[in-house]
C-alpha positions, 0 to 999 in steps of 0.5 A: 436755598435761593432761586435759580433766577438770584443765584443766576444773578449772584454768579454772573455779578460776581463774575463781571465785578472780578474781571474787572478789579485789579488783582490786590486792589481796594476794589478786588478785596471788596468784591471777594469779601461780599461776593464771599459772604453770598455763598452762604444764602441769608436765612428767609426772612420775606422778600421785599415787596416790589415797587415800581416808581416814575424814573423805572420808565427808563430800566428797559432802556438802560437795559438794551444799553447794558446788553449793547456795550457792557456786561450782558449777561448781568443785564439779562440776569436783571432782566429775570429779577425786574418784577421783584425789584423793590425800587425806593427814591433816595431818602433825602430826595426833595420832592420839590426837586422834581428832576431828582425826585423822579429822575432816580431810583434804587433797588436793594437785591440783597441787604435790608429791605431786598430781595434777600434781607440781608444786615452783613452787606448790599448789593444794589441797583441805581437807575438814574434818568437822563441829564440827572445828577444823583447828588454828594453823598457819603456813608461809612461802608466803602462800595464798589460800583459796576457800570451797565449803562453810561455814566459818571461818577464822581469822588473827593480823589477824582473829577467827573470819570466815566470808567466805560463798561470794563471799569469799576468805581471804587469809594473809600470808606466816607468819601464824599461822591456823586453820579450823573446820567449824561444823554442816556439813562444811567444803570449801575451796580453797587456792592458794600460790605456792612 
């Protein structure tokens, strides 16, 4: 059985992704797959330990932007989960690149090391400080991003794009992609079926 805050987060997040995904599209398929799997909670395995880092100082400002121009219900649900989020840096982050090293944080909500540990999906959150670019990377699973606070995405099939609070970003399997914040902090949720 899931606790109320995590289930509320999943309910409002599933709705936010689903209302932005065009019927029959790749994002709609991924959304249905990921949140369909979430219908069954993972067996208890011990919740991840909450952690914070330098970039987390931008979390409240990013949530305020999400409440003002994006899916406010998702921002409110994330605020309730905030003290439990296991924030971490990208594993390949180089301490010599202080801007990126201190200017980003990711939190796994459902998935390995997440609030609900799972092996069949990832639902996570990326926070990027103003003016910071999350570097080019790729991974085998496809993914869909839900913008919460302003930012831009790039992949090999599109130039830098801000889909706005009513949009989604879809990255096909294995595609090279990146994200960046402008003058305000960037905040986005991502889902990946494994």
